[in-house]
C-alpha positions, 0 to 999 in steps of 0.5 A: 468842040473842046469840053471846057470847064468854066471857073469864077476867079478871085484873088487868093489861093482858094481860087487858084486851087479851084482853077487847078481842080477844074482841069479834071473836068472835060478835056482839061481846058479851063476858062475863067471869069473874074469876080471883079468883072463888075465893080462894085461887086454885084453877085447877080450880075456876075452870075448872069455873066457866068450863065451866058459864058457857060452857054457860049462855051458849052461848059461841062461844069462851072466851078468856084472857090468855096469862099463867101463870094464864090458860094454867093455867086454860085448859089445865085447861078444855081437859082437862075439856071435850075441846076444842082449846086454842090458846095465845098467839095474836096474831091470829085469823079466827073462822070455821067453821075458825078460822085463828089465828096464835100465838107459838111458842118463846117468841115467836121464831117465829109459827105459822099454824094451823087450829083446828076446834072448836065452842067454841075455847079460846084465850089471847091473847099478852100485849102482842100487841094493844092494848085500845081504849076500850069499856065492858068485858065483862059480869061473870057472876054466879058465886055459883050456880056456886061453890055447885055446885063439887065439893070435888075442884076445890079440891084444887089451890090457892095456900096461901102467897105469898112476896114476891120478894127485896128486897120491893117490886114484882115483876119482872113488874110493875116499870116499870124493870128493870136487868139484868146478863149474863155481862159483869158478871163476878161476883156482886159485880159486880152491886153497880153494877146494884143501885145503878142499879136503886135510883136508878131505883126499879126491879128487878134482872134477869139473863140465864140464864147468870147464874143458871146461874153462881149469881150471882143467883137464878132469880127474877131471870131474864128470858127464855123460861125466866124471867120475861117483863117489860113495863117502860117501860124495860129496861136490859140491861148486858153481855147478848148478846141471845140469842133466849131472853132477848129473848123475855122482854123483848120487851114492854118499851116501850124497851130500852137496851143497854150492851155492849162488843161493838158486834156483840152481837145485842141492840145491833141490837134495842135502842132505844138502845145504848151501846158501852162497858165497863159497869163504867164506863158504869153507875156514870157513869149512876148518878153523873149521876142522883144529881147531878140529884136 
């Protein structure tokens, strides 16, 4: 009997990384169940399918990406099975007593822990590992499991999708994000942030203090209590760089910080830093972009 790992898959890099990570469990054989096996999304139903598939496969572990839906389903699977669940791990040593390292407090610290379980349930922190080239997991045929679902498993489900303000790509999926913080000064001050984001084909983001002031909706907030992003470039304008905010943008490939305070925490964390008044720097960048288009 092969020692199989079972992975919950959804679209995007985090799930691909989680599936690649799963090759370290058992004998390296990985099976998968798609989060879209049930439409509309119904987390209890997906958890029920995972439970039955794991039992049939005698899975040594069940994994998912540490996304909103990945953590949602896995928490429900833990409740159904009574098995321990470790969220947002970045490393693991699969042995009798499994040593895991996981992100805590929005990624601001790492915790080493022992997970004692016959079938550990874990989610892998997004962008914490890299996926290599491999054929991918073996898809599980879920038709029988769907037919066996209890109607009560369908009580909680998505009934409607609401497009983000302004339409287009969501903040979490944007390749370019231009954010403003307290330094923008006002709701009206975001006009130059919106202009730059538009020229770059990106989305507008903001810090928590901005949403608290009512300048932008919560859907624009980047951070531990907002949206976690992973753009190719993150442009932070007038943002100090509090731990909670940096936890939301740490997945960015490059960070450009624009701030009048050279000592702001974000300046030492950014790949590129511009010390200056954002109300002068940002329009100047926009002007150069327009000039070269």
